[in-house]
Structure formats: C-alpha cells, structure tokens
Biopython code that builds the backbone (N, CA, C, O; Angstrom):
import numpy as np
from Bio.PDB.StructureBuilder import StructureBuilder

atoms = [
    (1, "MET", "N", (42.425, 77.975, 176.313)),
    (1, "MET", "CA", (43.024, 78.894, 177.248)),
    (1, "MET", "C", (44.166, 78.215, 178.016)),
    (1, "MET", "O", (45.243, 78.790, 178.175)),
    (2, "ILE", "N", (43.921, 76.996, 178.487)),
    (2, "ILE", "CA", (44.965, 76.268, 179.222)),
    (2, "ILE", "C", (46.175, 76.043, 178.325)),
    (2, "ILE", "O", (47.314, 76.224, 178.756)),
    (3, "ALA", "N", (45.931, 75.652, 177.089)),
    (3, "ALA", "CA", (47.038, 75.417, 176.139)),
    (3, "ALA", "C", (47.838, 76.696, 175.916)),
    (3, "ALA", "O", (49.067, 76.658, 175.847)),
    (4, "ALA", "N", (47.148, 77.819, 175.804)),
    (4, "ALA", "CA", (47.839, 79.095, 175.594)),
    (4, "ALA", "C", (48.682, 79.465, 176.818)),
    (4, "ALA", "O", (49.791, 79.979, 176.677)),
    (5, "MET", "N", (48.158, 79.206, 178.008)),
    (5, "MET", "CA", (48.917, 79.507, 179.220)),
    (5, "MET", "C", (50.147, 78.611, 179.332)),
    (5, "MET", "O", (51.218, 79.061, 179.739)),
    (6, "LYS", "N", (49.988, 77.356, 178.972)),
    (6, "LYS", "CA", (51.140, 76.443, 178.994)),
    (6, "LYS", "C", (52.188, 76.867, 177.976)),
    (6, "LYS", "O", (53.388, 76.755, 178.231)),
    (7, "LYS", "N", (51.743, 77.348, 176.837)),
    (7, "LYS", "CA", (52.690, 77.828, 175.827)),
    (7, "LYS", "C", (53.448, 79.045, 176.355)),
    (7, "LYS", "O", (54.655, 79.166, 176.146)),
    (8, "GLU", "N", (52.744, 79.939, 177.033)),
    (8, "GLU", "CA", (53.385, 81.130, 177.607)),
    (8, "GLU", "C", (54.419, 80.738, 178.662)),
    (8, "GLU", "O", (55.496, 81.331, 178.723)),
    (9, "ILE", "N", (54.102, 79.752, 179.487)),
    (9, "ILE", "CA", (55.058, 79.257, 180.487)),
    (9, "ILE", "C", (56.315, 78.751, 179.780)),
    (9, "ILE", "O", (57.434, 79.056, 180.193)),
    (10, "PHE", "N", (56.121, 77.979, 178.717)),
    (10, "PHE", "CA", (57.255, 77.458, 177.950)),
    (10, "PHE", "C", (58.078, 78.598, 177.343)),
    (10, "PHE", "O", (59.308, 78.578, 177.401)),
    (11, "LEU", "N", (57.405, 79.578, 176.769)),
    (11, "LEU", "CA", (58.111, 80.685, 176.123)),
    (11, "LEU", "C", (58.928, 81.514, 177.114)),
    (11, "LEU", "O", (59.899, 82.160, 176.721)),
    (12, "ARG", "N", (58.553, 81.504, 178.373)),
    (12, "ARG", "CA", (59.252, 82.299, 179.396)),
    (12, "ARG", "C", (60.179, 81.466, 180.276)),
    (12, "ARG", "O", (60.672, 81.949, 181.295)),
    (13, "LYS", "N", (60.410, 80.240, 179.891)),
    (13, "LYS", "CA", (61.175, 79.317, 180.730)),
    (13, "LYS", "C", (62.609, 79.762, 181.006)),
    (13, "LYS", "O", (63.186, 79.367, 182.019)),
    (14, "ASP", "N", (63.190, 80.567, 180.137)),
    (14, "ASP", "CA", (64.582, 80.986, 180.315)),
    (14, "ASP", "C", (64.728, 82.286, 181.101)),
    (14, "ASP", "O", (65.845, 82.748, 181.332)),
    (15, "GLU", "N", (63.615, 82.874, 181.511)),
    (15, "GLU", "CA", (63.682, 84.179, 182.170)),
    (15, "GLU", "C", (64.170, 84.122, 183.614)),
    (15, "GLU", "O", (64.676, 85.119, 184.130)),
    (16, "LEU", "N", (64.033, 82.999, 184.261)),
    (16, "LEU", "CA", (64.443, 82.888, 185.660)),
    (16, "LEU", "C", (65.364, 81.695, 185.872)),
    (16, "LEU", "O", (65.194, 80.927, 186.819)),
    (17, "GLU", "N", (66.316, 81.551, 185.006)),
    (17, "GLU", "CA", (67.235, 80.421, 185.111)),
    (17, "GLU", "C", (67.958, 80.422, 186.449)),
    (17, "GLU", "O", (68.375, 81.469, 186.946)),
    (18, "ASN", "N", (68.099, 79.243, 187.018)),
    (18, "ASN", "CA", (68.832, 79.025, 188.266)),
    (18, "ASN", "C", (68.265, 79.784, 189.468)),
    (18, "ASN", "O", (68.987, 80.046, 190.430)),
    (19, "LYS", "N", (66.990, 80.134, 189.419)),
    (19, "LYS", "CA", (66.340, 80.791, 190.551)),
    (19, "LYS", "C", (65.141, 79.963, 190.965)),
    (19, "LYS", "O", (64.423, 79.423, 190.123)),
    (20, "LYS", "N", (64.932, 79.869, 192.262)),
    (20, "LYS", "CA", (63.771, 79.153, 192.774)),
    (20, "LYS", "C", (62.621, 80.138, 192.954)),
    (20, "LYS", "O", (62.807, 81.250, 193.448)),
    (21, "LEU", "N", (61.439, 79.711, 192.546)),
    (21, "LEU", "CA", (60.268, 80.557, 192.722)),
    (21, "LEU", "C", (59.856, 80.552, 194.180)),
    (21, "LEU", "O", (59.747, 79.496, 194.803)),
    (22, "GLN", "N", (59.628, 81.739, 194.721)),
    (22, "GLN", "CA", (59.181, 81.865, 196.104)),
    (22, "GLN", "C", (57.671, 82.049, 196.190)),
    (22, "GLN", "O", (57.065, 81.838, 197.241)),
    (23, "SER", "N", (57.075, 82.444, 195.073)),
    (23, "SER", "CA", (55.625, 82.582, 195.038)),
    (23, "SER", "C", (55.119, 82.340, 193.625)),
    (23, "SER", "O", (55.818, 82.563, 192.636)),
    (24, "LEU", "N", (53.896, 81.881, 193.571)),
    (24, "LEU", "CA", (53.202, 81.657, 192.305)),
    (24, "LEU", "C", (51.785, 82.139, 192.527)),
    (24, "LEU", "O", (51.096, 81.668, 193.432)),
    (25, "TYR", "N", (51.349, 83.074, 191.705)),
    (25, "TYR", "CA", (50.057, 83.726, 191.923)),
    (25, "TYR", "C", (49.163, 83.510, 190.719)),
    (25, "TYR", "O", (49.506, 83.884, 189.597)),
    (26, "PHE", "N", (48.017, 82.906, 190.962)),
    (26, "PHE", "CA", (46.994, 82.765, 189.935)),
    (26, "PHE", "C", (45.953, 83.836, 190.205)),
    (26, "PHE", "O", (45.134, 83.702, 191.114)),
    (27, "GLY", "N", (45.987, 84.890, 189.419)),
    (27, "GLY", "CA", (45.056, 85.991, 189.659)),
    (27, "GLY", "C", (44.985, 86.926, 188.487)),
    (27, "GLY", "O", (45.500, 86.650, 187.403)),
    (28, "GLY", "N", (44.330, 88.045, 188.731)),
    (28, "GLY", "CA", (44.137, 89.017, 187.671)),
    (28, "GLY", "C", (43.050, 88.557, 186.720)),
    (28, "GLY", "O", (43.279, 88.398, 185.521)),
    (29, "GLY", "N", (41.914, 88.356, 187.249)),
    (29, "GLY", "CA", (40.793, 87.814, 186.498)),
    (29, "GLY", "C", (40.038, 86.884, 187.404)),
    (29, "GLY", "O", (39.827, 87.182, 188.579)),
    (30, "THR", "N", (39.640, 85.785, 186.879)),
    (30, "THR", "CA", (38.883, 84.837, 187.688)),
    (30, "THR", "C", (39.429, 83.429, 187.475)),
    (30, "THR", "O", (38.758, 82.599, 186.863)),
    (31, "PRO", "N", (40.634, 83.144, 187.969)),
    (31, "PRO", "CA", (41.179, 81.805, 187.777)),
    (31, "PRO", "C", (40.377, 80.718, 188.489)),
    (31, "PRO", "O", (40.539, 79.533, 188.198)),
    (32, "SER", "N", (39.519, 81.116, 189.413)),
    (32, "SER", "CA", (38.724, 80.118, 190.130)),
    (32, "SER", "C", (37.615, 79.519, 189.267)),
    (32, "SER", "O", (36.891, 78.634, 189.720)),
    (33, "ILE", "N", (37.476, 79.997, 188.019)),
    (33, "ILE", "CA", (36.536, 79.319, 187.121)),
    (33, "ILE", "C", (37.166, 78.066, 186.522)),
    (33, "ILE", "O", (36.472, 77.243, 185.926)),
    (34, "LEU", "N", (38.483, 77.922, 186.681)),
    (34, "LEU", "CA", (39.159, 76.704, 186.251)),
    (34, "LEU", "C", (38.857, 75.590, 187.248)),
    (34, "LEU", "O", (38.572, 75.852, 188.417)),
    (35, "SER", "N", (38.920, 74.373, 186.786)),
    (35, "SER", "CA", (38.728, 73.245, 187.691)),
    (35, "SER", "C", (40.016, 73.021, 188.482)),
    (35, "SER", "O", (41.088, 73.440, 188.045)),
    (36, "PRO", "N", (39.924, 72.370, 189.633)),
    (36, "PRO", "CA", (41.150, 72.042, 190.369)),
    (36, "PRO", "C", (42.145, 71.244, 189.517)),
    (36, "PRO", "O", (43.355, 71.436, 189.640)),
    (37, "ASP", "N", (41.646, 70.354, 188.660)),
    (37, "ASP", "CA", (42.545, 69.588, 187.784)),
    (37, "ASP", "C", (43.272, 70.501, 186.801)),
    (37, "ASP", "O", (44.458, 70.302, 186.537)),
    (38, "GLU", "N", (42.578, 71.498, 186.257)),
    (38, "GLU", "CA", (43.225, 72.440, 185.332)),
    (38, "GLU", "C", (44.277, 73.275, 186.061)),
    (38, "GLU", "O", (45.357, 73.521, 185.523)),
    (39, "ILE", "N", (43.971, 73.703, 187.261)),
    (39, "ILE", "CA", (44.931, 74.475, 188.056)),
    (39, "ILE", "C", (46.163, 73.619, 188.354)),
    (39, "ILE", "O", (47.301, 74.070, 188.230)),
    (40, "HIS", "N", (45.904, 72.383, 188.747)),
    (40, "HIS", "CA", (47.015, 71.466, 189.045)),
    (40, "HIS", "C", (47.879, 71.231, 187.800)),
    (40, "HIS", "O", (49.104, 71.155, 187.901)),
    (41, "SER", "N", (47.251, 71.118, 186.640)),
    (41, "SER", "CA", (48.026, 70.895, 185.408)),
    (41, "SER", "C", (48.897, 72.105, 185.079)),
    (41, "SER", "O", (49.994, 71.949, 184.542)),
    (42, "LEU", "N", (48.419, 73.305, 185.396)),
    (42, "LEU", "CA", (49.239, 74.499, 185.179)),
    (42, "LEU", "C", (50.426, 74.527, 186.144)),
    (42, "LEU", "O", (51.534, 74.904, 185.762)),
    (43, "ILE", "N", (50.192, 74.132, 187.372)),
    (43, "ILE", "CA", (51.296, 74.068, 188.341)),
    (43, "ILE", "C", (52.324, 73.040, 187.889)),
    (43, "ILE", "O", (53.529, 73.280, 187.971)),
    (44, "ASP", "N", (51.847, 71.899, 187.415)),
    (44, "ASP", "CA", (52.761, 70.874, 186.899)),
    (44, "ASP", "C", (53.577, 71.406, 185.725)),
    (44, "ASP", "O", (54.757, 71.084, 185.585)),
    (45, "GLU", "N", (52.951, 72.213, 184.892)),
    (45, "GLU", "CA", (53.657, 72.800, 183.744)),
    (45, "GLU", "C", (54.751, 73.748, 184.221)),
    (45, "GLU", "O", (55.859, 73.735, 183.685)),
    (46, "VAL", "N", (54.449, 74.569, 185.225)),
    (46, "VAL", "CA", (55.455, 75.473, 185.782)),
    (46, "VAL", "C", (56.629, 74.670, 186.335)),
    (46, "VAL", "O", (57.787, 75.053, 186.165)),
    (47, "LEU", "N", (56.324, 73.553, 186.999)),
    (47, "LEU", "CA", (57.378, 72.716, 187.585)),
    (47, "LEU", "C", (58.284, 72.064, 186.544)),
    (47, "LEU", "O", (59.396, 71.650, 186.872)),
    (48, "LYS", "N", (57.833, 71.967, 185.314)),
    (48, "LYS", "CA", (58.688, 71.419, 184.251)),
    (48, "LYS", "C", (59.888, 72.323, 183.992)),
    (48, "LYS", "O", (60.959, 71.848, 183.617)),
    (49, "TYR", "N", (59.707, 73.620, 184.192)),
    (49, "TYR", "CA", (60.734, 74.586, 183.778)),
    (49, "TYR", "C", (61.324, 75.405, 184.925)),
    (49, "TYR", "O", (62.380, 76.018, 184.770)),
    (50, "PHE", "N", (60.656, 75.419, 186.062)),
    (50, "PHE", "CA", (61.093, 76.223, 187.193)),
    (50, "PHE", "C", (61.105, 75.364, 188.449)),
    (50, "PHE", "O", (60.301, 74.442, 188.584)),
    (51, "SER", "N", (62.017, 75.667, 189.365)),
    (51, "SER", "CA", (62.009, 74.953, 190.638)),
    (51, "SER", "C", (61.355, 75.851, 191.688)),
    (51, "SER", "O", (61.389, 77.078, 191.597)),
    (52, "PHE", "N", (60.765, 75.203, 192.677)),
    (52, "PHE", "CA", (60.056, 75.909, 193.730)),
    (52, "PHE", "C", (60.895, 75.947, 194.999)),
    (52, "PHE", "O", (61.521, 74.957, 195.377)),
    (53, "ASP", "N", (60.897, 77.093, 195.642)),
    (53, "ASP", "CA", (61.462, 77.215, 196.974)),
    (53, "ASP", "C", (60.693, 76.277, 197.907)),
    (53, "ASP", "O", (59.504, 76.034, 197.702)),
    (54, "ARG", "N", (61.356, 75.762, 198.910)),
    (54, "ARG", "CA", (60.715, 74.825, 199.832)),
    (54, "ARG", "C", (59.457, 75.411, 200.471)),
    (54, "ARG", "O", (58.490, 74.687, 200.711)),
    (55, "ASP", "N", (59.464, 76.709, 200.747)),
    (55, "ASP", "CA", (58.343, 77.387, 201.405)),
    (55, "ASP", "C", (57.533, 78.240, 200.430)),
    (55, "ASP", "O", (57.012, 79.285, 200.818)),
    (56, "ILE", "N", (57.421, 77.817, 199.190)),
    (56, "ILE", "CA", (56.707, 78.604, 198.186)),
    (56, "ILE", "C", (55.261, 78.859, 198.616)),
    (56, "ILE", "O", (54.596, 77.990, 199.180)),
    (57, "GLU", "N", (54.804, 80.063, 198.335)),
    (57, "GLU", "CA", (53.399, 80.406, 198.545)),
    (57, "GLU", "C", (52.718, 80.362, 197.187)),
    (57, "GLU", "O", (53.105, 81.089, 196.271)),
    (58, "ILE", "N", (51.713, 79.516, 197.052)),
    (58, "ILE", "CA", (50.965, 79.403, 195.799)),
    (58, "ILE", "C", (49.550, 79.888, 196.072)),
    (58, "ILE", "O", (48.789, 79.251, 196.800)),
    (59, "THR", "N", (49.213, 81.022, 195.478)),
    (59, "THR", "CA", (47.953, 81.709, 195.748)),
    (59, "THR", "C", (47.004, 81.575, 194.572)),
    (59, "THR", "O", (47.408, 81.647, 193.411)),
    (60, "LEU", "N", (45.740, 81.378, 194.895)),
    (60, "LEU", "CA", (44.675, 81.378, 193.896)),
    (60, "LEU", "C", (43.695, 82.480, 194.256)),
    (60, "LEU", "O", (43.125, 82.483, 195.348)),
    (61, "GLU", "N", (43.501, 83.411, 193.340)),
    (61, "GLU", "CA", (42.493, 84.443, 193.506)),
    (61, "GLU", "C", (41.141, 83.823, 193.169)),
    (61, "GLU", "O", (41.007, 83.135, 192.157)),
    (62, "ALA", "N", (40.141, 84.064, 194.013)),
    (62, "ALA", "CA", (38.842, 83.431, 193.810)),
    (62, "ALA", "C", (37.707, 84.364, 194.208)),
    (62, "ALA", "O", (37.832, 85.171, 195.129)),
    (63, "ASN", "N", (36.613, 84.233, 193.497)),
    (63, "ASN", "CA", (35.384, 84.926, 193.886)),
    (63, "ASN", "C", (34.635, 84.041, 194.873)),
    (63, "ASN", "O", (34.644, 82.818, 194.729)),
    (64, "PRO", "N", (33.985, 84.634, 195.872)),
    (64, "PRO", "CA", (33.267, 83.823, 196.850)),
    (64, "PRO", "C", (32.258, 82.864, 196.229)),
    (64, "PRO", "O", (32.079, 81.752, 196.726)),
    (65, "ASP", "N", (31.604, 83.273, 195.164)),
    (65, "ASP", "CA", (30.580, 82.417, 194.555)),
    (65, "ASP", "C", (31.168, 81.244, 193.768)),
    (65, "ASP", "O", (30.429, 80.346, 193.367)),
    (66, "ASP", "N", (32.470, 81.236, 193.543)),
    (66, "ASP", "CA", (33.122, 80.105, 192.867)),
    (66, "ASP", "C", (33.548, 79.018, 193.846)),
    (66, "ASP", "O", (33.900, 77.913, 193.435)),
    (67, "LEU", "N", (33.519, 79.328, 195.137)),
    (67, "LEU", "CA", (34.053, 78.413, 196.139)),
    (67, "LEU", "C", (32.948, 77.576, 196.769)),
    (67, "LEU", "O", (32.207, 78.043, 197.634)),
    (68, "ASP", "N", (32.857, 76.353, 196.326)),
    (68, "ASP", "CA", (31.926, 75.428, 196.973)),
    (68, "ASP", "C", (32.727, 74.266, 197.559)),
    (68, "ASP", "O", (33.941, 74.181, 197.375)),
    (69, "LYS", "N", (32.050, 73.398, 198.247)),
    (69, "LYS", "CA", (32.719, 72.298, 198.958)),
    (69, "LYS", "C", (33.556, 71.430, 198.016)),
    (69, "LYS", "O", (34.688, 71.078, 198.348)),
    (70, "ASN", "N", (33.015, 71.083, 196.851)),
    (70, "ASN", "CA", (33.747, 70.228, 195.904)),
    (70, "ASN", "C", (34.995, 70.921, 195.362)),
    (70, "ASN", "O", (36.052, 70.303, 195.236)),
    (71, "PHE", "N", (34.866, 72.200, 195.048)),
    (71, "PHE", "CA", (36.014, 72.951, 194.529)),
    (71, "PHE", "C", (37.112, 73.023, 195.584)),
    (71, "PHE", "O", (38.281, 72.780, 195.285)),
    (72, "LEU", "N", (36.739, 73.357, 196.817)),
    (72, "LEU", "CA", (37.728, 73.472, 197.889)),
    (72, "LEU", "C", (38.365, 72.127, 198.199)),
    (72, "LEU", "O", (39.557, 72.060, 198.498)),
    (73, "LYS", "N", (37.585, 71.060, 198.130)),
    (73, "LYS", "CA", (38.143, 69.718, 198.351)),
    (73, "LYS", "C", (39.164, 69.401, 197.255)),
    (73, "LYS", "O", (40.227, 68.847, 197.532)),
    (74, "GLY", "N", (38.833, 69.759, 196.004)),
    (74, "GLY", "CA", (39.774, 69.552, 194.907)),
    (74, "GLY", "C", (41.051, 70.349, 195.092)),
    (74, "GLY", "O", (42.138, 69.858, 194.787)),
    (75, "LEU", "N", (40.932, 71.574, 195.588)),
    (75, "LEU", "CA", (42.123, 72.392, 195.834)),
    (75, "LEU", "C", (42.966, 71.830, 196.964)),
    (75, "LEU", "O", (44.187, 71.986, 196.968)),
    (76, "SER", "N", (42.323, 71.175, 197.924)),
    (76, "SER", "CA", (43.076, 70.638, 199.059)),
    (76, "SER", "C", (44.049, 69.546, 198.614)),
    (76, "SER", "O", (44.996, 69.222, 199.332)),
    (77, "ASN", "N", (43.815, 68.986, 197.436)),
    (77, "ASN", "CA", (44.719, 67.968, 196.882)),
    (77, "ASN", "C", (45.739, 68.579, 195.927)),
    (77, "ASN", "O", (46.445, 67.853, 195.226)),
    (78, "SER", "N", (45.821, 69.897, 195.895)),
    (78, "SER", "CA", (46.769, 70.580, 195.020)),
    (78, "SER", "C", (47.787, 71.319, 195.878)),
    (78, "SER", "O", (47.626, 71.395, 197.096)),
    (79, "PRO", "N", (48.828, 71.862, 195.264)),
    (79, "PRO", "CA", (49.821, 72.621, 196.033)),
    (79, "PRO", "C", (49.371, 74.030, 196.432)),
    (79, "PRO", "O", (50.126, 74.750, 197.085)),
    (80, "ILE", "N", (48.147, 74.437, 196.049)),
    (80, "ILE", "CA", (47.648, 75.763, 196.443)),
    (80, "ILE", "C", (47.645, 75.828, 197.967)),
    (80, "ILE", "O", (47.078, 74.956, 198.626)),
    (81, "ASN", "N", (48.279, 76.863, 198.531)),
    (81, "ASN", "CA", (48.307, 76.983, 199.986)),
    (81, "ASN", "C", (47.801, 78.334, 200.488)),
    (81, "ASN", "O", (47.929, 78.657, 201.669)),
    (82, "ARG", "N", (47.217, 79.127, 199.564)),
    (82, "ARG", "CA", (46.651, 80.419, 199.965)),
    (82, "ARG", "C", (45.533, 80.786, 199.003)),
    (82, "ARG", "O", (45.687, 80.669, 197.787)),
    (83, "LEU", "N", (44.416, 81.228, 199.545)),
    (83, "LEU", "CA", (43.321, 81.758, 198.737)),
    (83, "LEU", "C", (43.233, 83.253, 198.952)),
    (83, "LEU", "O", (43.320, 83.730, 200.084)),
    (84, "SER", "N", (43.062, 83.989, 197.879)),
    (84, "SER", "CA", (42.789, 85.416, 197.947)),
    (84, "SER", "C", (41.342, 85.573, 197.496)),
    (84, "SER", "O", (41.044, 85.543, 196.302)),
    (85, "ILE", "N", (40.451, 85.740, 198.465)),
    (85, "ILE", "CA", (39.013, 85.758, 198.162)),
    (85, "ILE", "C", (38.592, 87.187, 197.864)),
    (85, "ILE", "O", (38.750, 88.079, 198.698)),
    (86, "GLY", "N", (38.054, 87.398, 196.666)),
    (86, "GLY", "CA", (37.717, 88.725, 196.164)),
    (86, "GLY", "C", (36.394, 89.260, 196.658)),
    (86, "GLY", "O", (35.470, 89.484, 195.877)),
    (87, "THR", "N", (36.309, 89.463, 197.957)),
    (87, "THR", "CA", (35.113, 90.082, 198.521)),
    (87, "THR", "C", (35.266, 91.590, 198.391)),
    (87, "THR", "O", (36.168, 92.176, 198.990)),
    (88, "GLN", "N", (34.406, 92.212, 197.627)),
    (88, "GLN", "CA", (34.503, 93.650, 197.411)),
    (88, "GLN", "C", (33.769, 94.449, 198.481)),
    (88, "GLN", "O", (34.107, 95.600, 198.755)),
    (89, "SER", "N", (32.761, 93.821, 199.081)),
    (89, "SER", "CA", (31.975, 94.500, 200.108)),
    (89, "SER", "C", (31.123, 93.475, 200.845)),
    (89, "SER", "O", (30.840, 92.396, 200.326)),
    (90, "PHE", "N", (30.719, 93.828, 202.059)),
    (90, "PHE", "CA", (29.780, 93.006, 202.815)),
    (90, "PHE", "C", (28.394, 93.650, 202.843)),
    (90, "PHE", "O", (27.508, 93.206, 203.573)),
    (91, "PHE", "N", (28.220, 94.687, 202.051)),
    (91, "PHE", "CA", (26.942, 95.387, 201.972)),
    (91, "PHE", "C", (26.262, 95.046, 200.650)),
    (91, "PHE", "O", (26.807, 95.285, 199.572)),
    (92, "GLU", "N", (25.067, 94.484, 200.757)),
    (92, "GLU", "CA", (24.336, 94.007, 199.583)),
    (92, "GLU", "C", (24.151, 95.094, 198.523)),
    (92, "GLU", "O", (24.312, 94.834, 197.330)),
    (93, "GLU", "N", (23.815, 96.298, 198.951)),
    (93, "GLU", "CA", (23.585, 97.386, 197.979)),
    (93, "GLU", "C", (24.864, 97.736, 197.215)),
    (93, "GLU", "O", (24.807, 98.070, 196.032)),
    (94, "ASP", "N", (26.006, 97.662, 197.882)),
    (94, "ASP", "CA", (27.282, 97.923, 197.201)),
    (94, "ASP", "C", (27.576, 96.831, 196.168)),
    (94, "ASP", "O", (28.024, 97.112, 195.056)),
    (95, "LEU", "N", (27.317, 95.586, 196.557)),
    (95, "LEU", "CA", (27.569, 94.465, 195.649)),
    (95, "LEU", "C", (26.698, 94.558, 194.400)),
    (95, "LEU", "O", (27.158, 94.275, 193.294)),
    (96, "LYS", "N", (25.460, 94.950, 194.576)),
    (96, "LYS", "CA", (24.567, 95.113, 193.418)),
    (96, "LYS", "C", (25.063, 96.240, 192.519)),
    (96, "LYS", "O", (25.051, 96.113, 191.295)),
    (97, "LEU", "N", (25.496, 97.338, 193.121)),
    (97, "LEU", "CA", (26.014, 98.474, 192.360)),
    (97, "LEU", "C", (27.246, 98.080, 191.541)),
    (97, "LEU", "O", (27.430, 98.546, 190.417)),
    (98, "MET", "N", (28.093, 97.210, 192.124)),
    (98, "MET", "CA", (29.311, 96.765, 191.453)),
    (98, "MET", "C", (29.063, 95.569, 190.533)),
    (98, "MET", "O", (29.982, 95.068, 189.885)),
    (99, "ASN", "N", (27.803, 95.121, 190.486)),
    (99, "ASN", "CA", (27.429, 93.983, 189.639)),
    (99, "ASN", "C", (28.218, 92.717, 189.989)),
    (99, "ASN", "O", (28.618, 91.957, 189.107)),
    (100, "ARG", "N", (28.435, 92.506, 191.292)),
    (100, "ARG", "CA", (29.142, 91.314, 191.755)),
    (100, "ARG", "C", (28.193, 90.127, 191.761)),
    (100, "ARG", "O", (27.001, 90.287, 192.020)),
    (101, "ALA", "N", (28.705, 88.951, 191.481)),
    (101, "ALA", "CA", (27.871, 87.752, 191.410)),
    (101, "ALA", "C", (27.553, 87.180, 192.781)),
    (101, "ALA", "O", (26.554, 86.478, 192.935)),
    (102, "HIS", "N", (28.388, 87.467, 193.791)),
    (102, "HIS", "CA", (28.148, 86.908, 195.117)),
    (102, "HIS", "C", (27.314, 87.855, 195.967)),
    (102, "HIS", "O", (27.251, 89.056, 195.705)),
    (103, "THR", "N", (26.682, 87.299, 196.981)),
    (103, "THR", "CA", (25.909, 88.096, 197.931)),
    (103, "THR", "C", (26.751, 88.357, 199.168)),
    (103, "THR", "O", (27.803, 87.749, 199.361)),
    (104, "ALA", "N", (26.278, 89.260, 199.994)),
    (104, "ALA", "CA", (26.986, 89.565, 201.237)),
    (104, "ALA", "C", (27.041, 88.339, 202.137)),
    (104, "ALA", "O", (28.064, 88.081, 202.769)),
    (105, "SER", "N", (25.954, 87.587, 202.201)),
    (105, "SER", "CA", (25.949, 86.398, 203.081)),
    (105, "SER", "C", (26.900, 85.317, 202.556)),
    (105, "SER", "O", (27.519, 84.614, 203.355)),
    (106, "GLU", "N", (27.032, 85.169, 201.237)),
    (106, "GLU", "CA", (28.009, 84.203, 200.693)),
    (106, "GLU", "C", (29.420, 84.610, 201.081)),
    (106, "GLU", "O", (30.234, 83.765, 201.453)),
    (107, "ALA", "N", (29.712, 85.901, 200.996)),
    (107, "ALA", "CA", (31.049, 86.392, 201.346)),
    (107, "ALA", "C", (31.320, 86.218, 202.838)),
    (107, "ALA", "O", (32.433, 85.862, 203.226)),
    (108, "GLU", "N", (30.329, 86.461, 203.663)),
    (108, "GLU", "CA", (30.507, 86.361, 205.115)),
    (108, "GLU", "C", (30.814, 84.922, 205.529)),
    (108, "GLU", "O", (31.441, 84.706, 206.566)),
    (109, "GLY", "N", (30.393, 83.953, 204.755)),
    (109, "GLY", "CA", (30.634, 82.560, 205.082)),
    (109, "GLY", "C", (32.106, 82.183, 205.089)),
    (109, "GLY", "O", (32.464, 81.127, 205.610)),
    (110, "PHE", "N", (32.974, 83.028, 204.521)),
    (110, "PHE", "CA", (34.410, 82.719, 204.454)),
    (110, "PHE", "C", (35.211, 83.439, 205.530)),
    (110, "PHE", "O", (36.425, 83.255, 205.631)),
    (111, "TYR", "N", (34.536, 84.257, 206.332)),
    (111, "TYR", "CA", (35.266, 85.046, 207.337)),
    (111, "TYR", "C", (34.795, 84.724, 208.725)),
    (111, "TYR", "O", (35.296, 85.293, 209.695)),
]
sb = StructureBuilder()
sb.init_structure("model")
sb.init_model(0)
sb.init_chain("A")
sb.init_seg("    ")
for serial, (resi, resn, name, xyz) in enumerate(atoms, 1):
    if name == "N":
        sb.init_residue(resn, " ", resi, " ")
    sb.init_atom(name, np.array(xyz, "f"), 0.0, 1.0, " ", f" {name:<3s}", serial, name[0])
structure = sb.get_structure()
C-alpha cells in the first residue's frame, strides 16, 4: 500500500509545478492504522516533488481507538500538526449501531 501511494505521488508530481502546498491531508479511510514511520515516509516522498508553504497544515484523520500514547509520541516527531479525530458520537448505543470500534469513554478522553 505504501509503495502504491508513493507511486501515485510520483505520477502526480507535475500537477502542481511551481506551487507551494498549503495543506496536506491524510484521510478518507483510516490512515491512522499506518505507523508514524510510514506516515513520515509518505511526507518525505511528497517533499521530493512538492514544496511546502512555511505555515503548511498537515492533517491526519484518526479513529479514537487508534490513538495511544506510543502512536501520539511517534506523531510528535513528525510534521503532522493537526489531528482530525473521527468521533461519530458520544453515545454508546449510537456507536454500537454504527459498528464503531471505539467506545464513548475512549472518545471523551480526547476532548
């Protein structure tokens, strides 16, 4: 999967010539299942072909149950500067209905 994403970055390298990226968003699925090292390697790949604006916002979409102390510590050493935490509800019955992996109390721990 990582190799395929890096190939896609390479294939699209000419689409934004001479423009600085103002944001980079890892989302639309569950990118938080990747390790911090894998996320960092993808950012490094983007930097090979694109330049970043000085104030770039780099967002990682994450499920509450993917965020533990080790994962967050690993992210703190990466350029990620924003988390989008996918809390769908704070009501346990709603979470069960939606088949979410996290509990209401796990989600509340981030707010």
